[in-house]
N, C-alpha and C positions, 0 to 999 in steps of 0.2 A: 561877503556868501557867495555862493558863486550860484551862474543865473541856473544852472538845472535844482540846485536847492530851494530856491526862490521861487521856481517852477511848482516844486513839490510842496512848498509850503502853504502855497496857493491855490492849490486842489483840493476841494473835499474827496475825501475816499469814498464816501459813503454814495454820491455823486455818481461816479464810475462805478463801484461795482452794484450800483443799482443797476445798469445799463444790462450785466449780466445774470441775475437771478434775484429772487425777493428774497428781502432782508426784514428778520424779526427783533425789537428789540430785547437784550437779555443784560440787565441792570443799566451801567453806562456804557456798551459796547452793543453789537449786534451779530447775529449769525445768519448765513445764507442759506435759507429753506431748503433747497438743492446744491451741493456744492457743482460749481461749474467746471472747476476743475480737474476732476479724475469723477470716478465712479465710487461713489459714497453713500451707503446704504441709509445712514444714520449724521447728517452735515456734522464736521467739526471746523468747519471755515468760520471763523469770524473777523471782523472788524472793528477797529479802534479808533475811532474819529478826532478823540485827544491827542493820539501821537501820529495820527494819518497811517499806520502801520495795517498789516494784516497778517495773522495767524493758519496754517491747517496743522490741527493738531495729529491728524490722522496721517499725514505725511509727513509731519515735522518741518514745512518749511515754511514761509513769509517773508515779508517783509514792506515795500516800501509800495505807492501806488505803481511807481513804473515798472516795479518789481511783479506785481502784480498783473498788470497788462503784456507787459515780454509774456508771463505763462501763459495767457488765458488764449492770448493770442499768436503764442509763438512767434516772436517777433523780437530782433534787437533792441537794445535801448534806444537807438537813434530811431528806429522806426515807430517806438512805444512814445518817444519825444514828439516824434512827429505828428500822432494821434493825437496828443493832449492839447499839443498847439492849434489840429485843425477842428477834429469833426467832435471833442469832447469840450473845449472852453473857447477856442479863439476868443481870446481877449490880445488885443496888436502889443500891449504893453509887456505882456509878457511870452512875447513870441522869442525863441532863443536864435533861430536862426543856423540852425547845425547845417553844416554841409556833410551830406549823406549822398550814398548811391547805391544804388540799388544791385543786391546782390547776384552776381550771377545762377543763373538753375544750376543745381548742381545731381540733378538724378538725373538721369536719361530717359527719353519716351519710350524704351521696350521695357527700362525697368519699372516702370509706372504703370505702363498697361501689363505687365507680367503681375503687379503688386493688386491690381485692381480687379484680374479676372480671378483672384483669390476669393473673390467678399461675393455673397449668394445673390443668386438672380431673383428678383423680385417677383412678387404675386401678393394681389388683392387677397387671394385666399387665406394667406397665412397671416395670422393675427396679430403676430410682432410687427410683419412688415405694415400691411392697412394700420394699426397704430399711429405708428411712424410717419408714411403716405398722408393721412388724415388728417395732420397737426399742422401737415404744409398746405396743401391743398384739399382743395374741395370735391367731394365724392360725385359729385355730378358731372366733375370735368373728365372722369375718367371714362364716364359711362358716356360722353359726349362727343370725345376729340377724334379724328380719323385715324383708322388704323397705321397708316404710317408715322401719323404723328406719336402715335404710342410706342410703336417698337424704335424709333428713335428714341423716344424718354424710357424706356424700358435698357436700350442699348449704352446707352450714360449713364443711367443710378443702377447704384445694387444696394445690396442690406450689410452692414458690418454685426456680423455677432456675437463679437468681443466685447464690443460697444453698446451692440444694441443702438446704431443709429444711422442714418442713410449715410449713403456716402457718392461721390457724381464727379465726373469728367469735366474739367475745366481745357476747354481743346483751342488751338489757332487753327486757321486754314492753312493746309500747303496747297499745292498744283494741283495734288489728286486726290488727299485724304482730309480728315482731320487730324491734329497730331495732339495727342497727351501731353499737358504742361506740366498740370500740376492735377490729383483728385481734392475734395474739397470733403471733410465731414461735418456733419451738422451738429452744430454742440449739443452735448446730451439732456439742453434743458430746453432746446429750440432757438430760434433765431438764427445769427448767424451765421454761415457756414467755414471752416478754415481750412487754411491750404495743409497739404500734408510738409510735414516737416521740411526743409530742408529746400523747397522752395518756393521760386518766388516771382509767381508769372504777374508782377504788378503792371506793367503796363502792353500785356497782351488778350486783345478781344477775343471773346469769344461770337460768332457769328454762325447765325443760318439766315442764308438769302436763298429762296427756292424759285420763289416768283416774282419775276422783274414788274409785273405789275399791281405791287402792293406795295403799301408803304413800309417803310423801314422803321421800328421802334429801337430806340435806342434807349437801352435799360442799364441797369446796376445788378450785378450779383448772380449769386448760381440761384437762387428759390425764384426769381425774376423768369432769368433763361430757361428753367426749367415751364415753369409757367408760360412764360411764349409760345415754346413749343408744343404743350398740351393744347394752348390755343388756337395755332396754326399761322400766326405772325411770321413775319420776316424781321432778324431782329439783330442787333449789335448790344454784346452786355461786353458792359467796360466790368473789370475786378474789383475798382475801388472808387471812388472820386476824388481819387489823384492822380485818376489817369490822364497822362498828358501825352500819349502815341500818335499826336498828326499824321506824321507822314504810312505807318500803320492803319489808320482810320480811312486816310483818304485812299491808301489799294482796294477797300472793304466798297464804300460805295462810289457811283459815280454821280455827273452831272445830271441827270436826268432822273436820278432817285429822286422819289419825293421822303424827307426826312422826318421824323418827328422826335423829340427828344422829351422822356418823361420825368417830369425833375419831382423831388419828395421833398428836399429841404435845403437849407442854405447852402450849405458844401455842394452838395449837387449840382443848384442853381451856377453857383461859379465854376464847377468844372466844365456842367454841357455848355455854358457859357459859350467857354476858350474856344470849347468844338465848334459848336456853332460858329464862331468869326471865322472857322476855317471853311466849315461845312456849310451851310444855311440849309435850315430845317423850321419846325416849330415848333418853339418850348411850350409843355402844357403839363399841368397839377393836375393829378386825380385825388377828388378830396367827397370826404363822407360828408363833411359840412366846413363853413367858413374855418374852423378851429382845426379840423382834422386831415391832413395830410397822407395821400396813400402813397406805396409802390406800385407797378402791376399786379404782385400779387396781395396783398392784403384788398385790394381793388376788387379784383376773381373774385378772393373768398367773400365778399361784402355781395355779389350776386348769384344769380341763382341760374342763368343758362351762359353758354358761347357766346349766344346772337344778343345777350345784356350787355354783355362788355365788352361786345364790337360796337353796339350800339353807343356804349360810354364813351369807348374811346373817338 
């Protein structure tokens, strides 16, 4: 039996599926309450624990756990294997050590900018926009944020009317301006933000450092980046906890900068520890209790004002 088959047989497809959707038992199998793969008025996505398979009756697609990850994350099989190896199961005896290379970005900055500009400008006066925004950010944050921070937030965040979800730019800093590398779409039922197809910004940090006298917070992901903008923080957002572009990171900070790494889970700790070895800073973990660890966005959602968030940091 191949190592890939061993990996699939030792992975519980229900455990993986539950990270993306709420499951309902239907006899001996399970149904997704809302279909995370596509727009679906009545979900027809089913998971079969006895075979480790899934099938979407509405689209006629299905497969095993790796096929599911590839579809939902819009990634290659090798990237899906990496996700199982690290963030999903992380059992050393099951690591496959598949040699992979990060695909090159195949869509130009100009093309991405043009596509992004077709999405609707956001407004809290629009009920659809407001619904999506308040699922990701607390309402008080929009009322308290500085105008400059709000303007920047709205300049990189839009609304996709086709899929009824938020989209936002993931950028890198060029000498003169922010250059869009991908735009990320918020998954239909919330949570993780998905890269635009055929873009691979896995080693590109997105940063906004506008005040050299403030701390620089190292955070992960699009939602944290957008939250940091509204909070008025200096930040460096890394796209995944697999980020390892130390040279790029060194080009963003200086020896005099005070750097704070916000760690949520074991994988993030391992990733940020490696960065911390190159750029020393303070490692912190935001918590609601001893058992519940939070990222910056969830921590902000648990507070009632910007000052309360800043005091907690």
